[in-house]
C-alpha positions in Angstrom: -36.4 -35.6 3.3 -37.6 -32.0 3.3 -34.3 -30.7 4.6 -32.4 -32.7 1.9 -34.7 -31.2 -0.8 -34.1 -27.7 0.5 -30.3 -28.3 0.5 -30.4 -29.7 -3.0 -32.4 -26.7 -4.2 -29.9 -24.2 -2.7 -27.0 -26.1 -4.3 -28.8 -25.9 -7.7 -29.4 -22.1 -7.2 -25.7 -21.5 -6.4 -24.7 -23.6 -9.5 -27.1 -21.7 -11.7 -25.9 -18.4 -10.3 -22.3 -19.3 -11.0 -23.1 -20.4 -14.5 -25.0 -17.1 -15.2 -22.0 -15.1 -13.9 -19.6 -17.1 -16.1 -21.8 -16.6 -19.1 -21.9 -12.8 -18.6 -18.2 -12.7 -17.9 -17.2 -14.9 -20.8 -17.0 -12.0 -23.4 -14.7 -10.1 -21.0 -12.4 -13.1 -20.5 -12.3 -13.7 -24.3 -11.4 -10.1 -24.9 -8.6 -10.2 -22.3 -7.2 -13.4 -23.8 -7.3 -12.3 -27.4 -6.3 -8.7 -27.1 -4.2 -8.6 -23.9 -2.7 -11.9 -23.0 -1.9 -13.2 -26.5 -0.3 -9.9 -27.8 1.9 -9.8 -24.6 2.8 -13.4 -25.1 3.8 -12.7 -28.7 5.9 -9.7 -27.7 7.7 -11.9 -25.1 8.2 -14.7 -27.7 9.8 -12.4 -30.3 12.1 -10.8 -27.7 14.1 -14.0 -27.5 15.1 -13.9 -31.2 18.0 -11.9 -32.6 17.9 -10.0 -35.9 18.8 -13.1 -37.8 15.9 -15.1 -36.3 18.1 -17.2 -33.9 17.0 -18.0 -30.4 19.1 -15.8 -28.1 19.3 -13.6 -25.0 21.3 -10.9 -26.9 18.5 -8.5 -26.9 18.2 -8.4 -23.1 21.9 -8.0 -22.8 21.8 -5.0 -25.3 19.0 -3.4 -23.3 21.2 -3.0 -20.2 23.9 -1.2 -22.2 24.4 2.6 -21.8 22.5 3.5 -25.0 19.2 1.9 -24.0 19.5 2.8 -20.3 20.0 6.4 -21.3 17.0 6.1 -23.6 14.9 4.8 -20.7 16.0 7.6 -18.4 15.2 10.1 -21.1 11.7 8.6 -21.5 11.2 8.8 -17.8 12.3 12.4 -17.6 10.0 13.6 -20.4 7.1 11.6 -19.1 7.7 13.0 -15.6 7.8 16.6 -16.9 4.6 16.1 -18.9 2.8 14.6 -16.0 4.0 17.2 -13.5 3.1 20.2 -15.7 -0.3 18.6 -16.5 -1.0 18.1 -12.8 0.1 21.7 -11.8 -2.2 23.1 -14.5 -5.1 20.7 -14.2 -5.6 20.7 -10.4 -6.6 24.4 -10.1 -8.6 24.2 -13.3 -10.6 21.2 -11.9 -11.0 23.0 -8.5 -12.4 26.2 -10.2 -14.7 24.1 -12.4 -16.3 22.6 -9.3 -17.1 26.2 -8.1 -18.7 27.5 -11.3 -22.2 27.3 -12.6 -22.9 24.8 -15.4 -19.7 23.0 -14.5 -20.6 20.0 -16.6 -20.9 22.2 -19.7 -17.5 23.8 -19.1 -15.9 20.3 -18.4 -17.3 19.2 -21.7 -15.7 22.1 -23.5 -12.3 21.2 -22.0 -12.6 17.5 -22.9 -14.0 18.1 -26.4 -10.6 18.7 -28.0 -9.5 15.2 -27.0 -12.0 13.8 -29.5 -10.1 15.3 -32.4 -7.6 13.0 -34.1 -4.1 13.3 -32.6 -2.5 13.6 -36.1 -4.7 16.6 -36.9 -3.7 18.4 -33.7 0.0 17.7 -34.3 -0.2 19.2 -37.8 -2.1 22.2 -36.4 0.7 22.9 -33.9 3.3 22.5 -36.7 1.6 25.5 -38.4 1.3 27.4 -35.1 5.0 26.9 -34.1 6.5 27.3 -37.6 8.7 30.3 -38.6 5.7 32.2 -40.0 3.1 30.7 -37.7 0.9 32.4 -35.1 3.3 32.0 -32.2 6.2 33.8 -34.0 3.8 36.5 -35.3 2.8 37.2 -31.7 6.5 37.3 -30.6 7.3 39.8 -33.3 4.3 41.9 -32.3 5.5 42.2 -28.7 9.1 43.0 -29.9 10.8 39.7 -29.1 11.4 38.6 -32.7 11.3 35.3 -34.5 12.4 32.2 -32.5 12.9 28.6 -33.4 9.9 27.1 -31.6 9.2 24.0 -33.7 11.5 20.9 -33.3 12.5 21.9 -29.8 12.0 20.3 -26.4 9.6 23.2 -25.5 7.3 22.5 -28.4 7.3 18.8 -27.7 6.4 19.2 -24.0 3.9 22.0 -24.7 1.9 19.9 -27.3 2.1 16.8 -25.1 0.7 18.7 -22.1 -2.0 20.2 -24.3 -3.0 16.7 -25.5 -2.9 15.0 -22.1 -4.3 17.7 -19.8 -8.0 16.8 -20.3 -7.3 13.3 -19.1 -5.7 14.8 -16.0 -8.5 17.2 -15.3 -11.3 14.6 -15.5 -10.4 12.3 -12.6 -9.4 15.2 -10.4 -12.6 17.0 -11.1 -14.6 13.9 -10.2 -12.7 13.6 -6.9 -13.2 17.2 -6.1 -16.9 17.2 -7.1 -17.5 14.3 -4.7 -15.8 16.1 -1.8 -18.2 16.7 1.1 -18.5 20.5 1.6 -19.2 20.1 5.3 -15.6 19.0 5.8 -14.3 22.3 4.5 -16.8 24.2 6.6 -15.7 22.2 9.7 -12.0 23.1 8.9 -12.9 26.8 8.6 -14.8 26.7 11.9 -11.7 25.2 13.6 -9.6 28.1 12.3 -7.8 26.5 9.5 -6.5 28.8 6.7 -7.3 28.1 3.1 -3.8 26.6 2.6 -4.1 24.5 5.7 -7.5 23.3 4.6 -6.2 22.4 1.2 -3.1 20.6 2.6 -4.9 18.7 5.4 -8.4 18.2 3.9 -8.9 18.8 0.2 -5.7 17.2 -1.3 -5.6 14.1 0.9 -9.3 13.3 0.1 -8.7 13.8 -3.7 -5.3 12.1 -3.9 -7.0 9.0 -5.6 -8.1 11.3 -8.4 -4.5 12.7 -8.7 -3.2 9.1 -8.9 -5.6 8.2 -11.6 -4.8 11.3 -13.6 -1.0 10.6 -13.3 -1.6 7.1 -14.5 -3.5 8.1 -17.6 -0.9 10.7 -18.5 2.5 9.2 -17.4 1.9 5.8 -19.0 1.1 6.9 -22.6 3.7 9.7 -22.3 6.4 7.0 -21.8 5.6 5.6 -25.2 5.0 8.7 -27.4 6.5 8.4 -30.9 4.3 10.4 -33.3 5.0 13.7 -31.6 8.7 13.0 -31.3 8.8 13.0 -35.1 6.3 15.7 -36.1 6.8 18.2 -33.3 10.3 17.5 -31.9 11.9 16.6 -35.2 13.5 13.4 -33.7 15.3 15.6 -31.2 13.4 13.7 -28.5 13.8 9.9 -28.5 11.6 7.8 -26.2 11.0 4.1 -25.7 8.0 4.4 -28.1 10.2 5.9 -30.8 12.9 3.2 -30.4 10.2 0.5 -30.7 8.9 2.0 -33.9 12.4 2.3 -35.4 13.2 -1.3 -34.6 10.0 -2.7 -36.0 9.6 -0.5 -39.1 13.1 0.7 -40.0 15.8 -1.6 -38.8 13.5 -4.7 -39.0 15.0 -5.9 -35.7 11.7 -7.2 -34.3 13.5 -9.0 -31.4 15.0 -5.8 -30.0 11.8 -3.9 -30.5 9.9 -6.6 -28.7 12.5 -6.5 -25.9 12.0 -2.8 -25.4 8.3 -3.3 -25.4 8.6 -6.0 -22.7 10.5 -3.6 -20.4 8.0 -0.9 -21.2 5.1 -3.1 -20.2 6.9 -4.0 -16.9 7.5 -0.3 -16.2 3.9 0.5 -16.9 2.7 -2.3 -14.6 5.0 -1.2 -11.8 3.9 2.4 -12.1 0.2 1.2 -11.9 1.0 -0.8 -8.8 2.8 2.1 -7.1 0.0 4.6 -7.9 -2.9 2.2 -7.5 -5.7 2.9 -5.1 -6.8 0.5 -2.5 -10.2 0.5 -0.7 -9.4 0.2 3.0 -12.0 -0.3 5.6 -12.1 2.2 8.5 -10.4 1.0 11.6 -8.2 -1.5 9.7 
């Protein structure tokens, strides 16, 4: 009887524990269903309707035509450039931050501009890159002369990198900051040069931070649309721009939803490819 009572008590404890976990997790599950699963389901639903509201697969057929495939490659190319430039600039900055005093303060100064509204920053750069803006004034001062800076690929990539670079610096900084300094000392004691230590010790141990940074830059860079209008003057067309045009201008919600479906698939695949996995040692 005593053993049965103990067993019954343990079963009740397990059941109560599961109920408590479910109760705490319920708001999360509700959020995922309402703001993730349902919106995605609506996008997939609308993708099966043509511009006249008829059930059809015409949108998926149109997506695999030369126009939309070229658009997809263009989006990939610009997102790749933005991510690569952000990484090349962010990694040494993050490394130097870990070596400075009051590094958290300097990190805060770098991240602070990301709190400013994106639209305000875009209009600020319109003034900087305009014909009579600060950038052209500087070019005239050094004898180069006035250049067309606004509404170019250069201005689009420059502003995009400026906006996304804090999100690249933060995960790399965290990875570098958690790096065990004794590993670098051991590499130096074994005769490794600074480049060898970086290539064989520092970078492999911080690659998870690099992957996280690439995720938070590459994925939103694929779907940029505001900067393509304000900074690039519609010279740059991305998947995000095409979605906006189909939903707001041509009113072809089905095609816009179809592009969004493929954009979600691309984002998911990129997250899987750059995802980090916790592996046990010796496995």
